[in-house]
C-alpha positions in Angstrom: 0.0 0.0 0.0 3.0 2.3 0.3 3.9 2.0 -3.3 7.1 0.1 -2.6 5.7 -3.4 -3.6 5.4 -6.3 -1.2 8.1 -7.1 1.4 8.5 -8.7 4.8 9.3 -6.3 7.6 11.9 -7.5 10.1 12.1 -5.3 13.2 10.6 -1.8 13.6 9.5 0.0 10.5 11.3 3.2 11.7 14.7 1.5 11.4 13.9 -0.4 8.2 16.3 1.5 5.9 17.5 -1.3 3.6 16.0 -4.0 1.4 17.3 -7.5 1.0 16.3 -10.5 -1.1 16.3 -14.0 0.5 16.0 -17.0 -1.8 15.8 -20.6 -0.9 16.3 -23.2 -3.6 15.8 -27.0 -3.2 18.5 -28.2 -5.6 18.8 -31.9 -5.3 18.1 -35.0 -3.3 19.7 -38.4 -2.7 18.5 -41.7 -1.2 15.0 -40.4 -0.4 13.7 -44.0 -0.2 15.7 -44.5 3.0 13.2 -42.2 4.8 10.4 -44.7 4.5 9.5 -47.6 6.7 9.6 -50.6 4.4 6.2 -51.8 5.5 4.4 -48.5 4.8 2.6 -47.9 1.5 1.8 -44.3 0.5 -0.9 -43.8 -2.2 -0.5 -40.0 -2.8 2.3 -38.3 -4.6 5.2 -36.7 -2.8 6.0 -33.0 -2.4 8.2 -30.7 -0.4 6.8 -28.1 2.0 8.6 -25.4 3.8 8.0 -22.1 5.5 9.8 -19.0 4.3 9.3 -15.9 6.6 5.9 -17.2 7.7 4.6 -18.2 4.3 3.9 -22.0 3.7 5.2 -23.1 0.4 4.4 -26.5 -1.3 6.3 -27.7 -4.4 5.0 -29.5 -7.4 4.2 -33.2 -6.6 6.4 -36.0 -7.8 5.4 -39.7 -8.1 8.3 -41.6 -6.6 11.2 -41.3 -4.1 13.4 -43.5 -6.3 15.3 -41.3 -8.6 15.9 -42.6 -12.1 19.0 -41.3 -13.9 20.7 -38.0 -13.2 17.6 -35.9 -13.0 15.1 -38.4 -11.6 11.7 -37.3 -10.5 13.0 -34.3 -8.4 12.1 -30.9 -9.7 14.2 -28.0 -8.4 12.2 -25.4 -6.5 13.0 -21.8 -5.7 11.2 -19.1 -3.6 12.4 -15.6 -3.0 11.2 -13.0 -0.5 12.0 -9.3 -0.2 12.9 -8.1 3.3 12.9 -4.5 4.5 14.9 -4.0 7.7 18.2 -2.7 9.0 21.4 -4.6 8.6 21.7 -5.1 12.3 18.1 -6.4 12.7 18.7 -8.7 9.7 21.8 -10.2 11.3 20.0 -10.8 14.6 17.1 -12.4 12.7 19.3 -14.7 10.7 21.3 -15.8 13.8 18.0 -17.0 15.5 16.0 -18.4 12.6 15.8 -21.6 10.6 13.8 -23.0 7.8 12.1 -26.4 8.2 11.7 -28.4 5.1 9.3 -31.4 5.0 8.9 -34.2 2.6 5.2 -35.0 2.5 2.8 -37.5 1.1 -0.8 -36.3 1.4 -1.1 -35.1 5.0 1.8 -37.3 6.2 5.2 -35.9 6.9 7.5 -38.6 5.6 10.8 -36.8 6.6 12.1 -33.4 7.6 15.2 -31.3 7.9 16.0 -28.0 9.5 18.6 -25.5 8.1 19.7 -22.6 10.3 19.7 -19.3 8.5 22.8 -18.3 10.5 24.8 -20.3 7.8 24.4 -17.1 5.7 26.5 -15.1 8.1 29.0 -17.7 9.1 30.8 -17.7 5.8 31.2 -13.9 5.4 32.5 -11.0 7.3 28.8 -10.2 8.1 28.8 -7.2 5.7 26.5 -9.0 3.2 27.6 -6.7 0.4 26.4 -7.3 -2.2 25.3 -10.7 -1.1 26.2 -14.3 -0.2 25.1 -17.8 -1.4 25.5 -20.9 0.7 24.8 -24.4 -0.4 24.2 -27.2 2.1 23.5 -30.9 2.1 21.1 -31.6 5.0 20.2 -35.0 6.4 16.5 -35.9 6.3 15.1 -37.3 9.6 12.4 -40.0 8.9 8.9 -39.2 10.2 8.2 -42.8 11.3 11.2 -43.2 13.6 12.7 -39.7 13.9 16.1 -41.1 12.8 18.3 -40.6 9.8 18.0 -43.7 7.6 21.1 -45.4 6.3 21.7 -48.3 3.9 24.4 -51.0 4.2 26.9 -48.8 2.3 26.4 -45.8 4.7 24.3 -43.7 2.3 21.9 -41.4 4.0 18.9 -39.5 2.7 20.0 -35.9 2.0 18.5 -32.7 0.5 20.6 -30.2 -1.3 19.6 -26.6 -0.4 20.9 -23.3 -1.6 20.3 -20.1 0.3 21.0 -16.6 -1.2 20.9 -13.3 0.6 21.4 -10.2 -1.6 21.4 -6.5 -0.6 19.0 -4.7 -3.0 21.0 -1.5 -2.6 23.2 -2.8 -5.4 20.2 -3.6 -7.6 20.2 -1.9 -11.0 16.9 -0.1 -11.4 15.4 1.7 -14.4 14.9 5.4 -14.2 15.2 8.7 -16.0 18.0 11.1 -16.0 17.5 14.5 -14.5 15.9 16.9 -16.9 18.2 19.7 -15.6 19.2 22.3 -18.2 22.7 22.5 -16.8 23.6 19.0 -17.9 26.1 19.0 -20.8 26.9 16.1 -23.1 30.1 16.1 -25.0 30.3 14.2 -28.2 33.5 12.2 -28.5 
């Protein structure tokens, strides 16, 4: 309603002087079938569900946890949110927040993983200029026994996640030059 477009406010509006972009991308998965109890049969398709800044997001459904070939049935998913805050409030928020990612089948949570957003500030000098991208492989905890499954070769179910935080101060925007009469242009 303020003409600035949609954004999430972190901290008091009076100190929200900067804008940032936070993106979460589900990139890959391995050994998802290890999250299942072998005696359980699911009839619905699978999907990922996660909460980004209070908004629940569900991905496209996929039919099987067994991946065939390089691409398999996994479809990459990306969500991006714009945050308006101060740099100090953003760093506090990131240090205390996480994103929970769930593998679901119908209403059943088959497996889940948590990723702390503090990983975005651990690999930098905390300046965040112009941005940082962090990729992580997170273990999936099975919903039926709350453990990380493992096969005889030591493989575990993992989800590849990429987080990107970018300062929008460095964003290139379109606009018009000043229509001042004092501006001179030299032909070269």
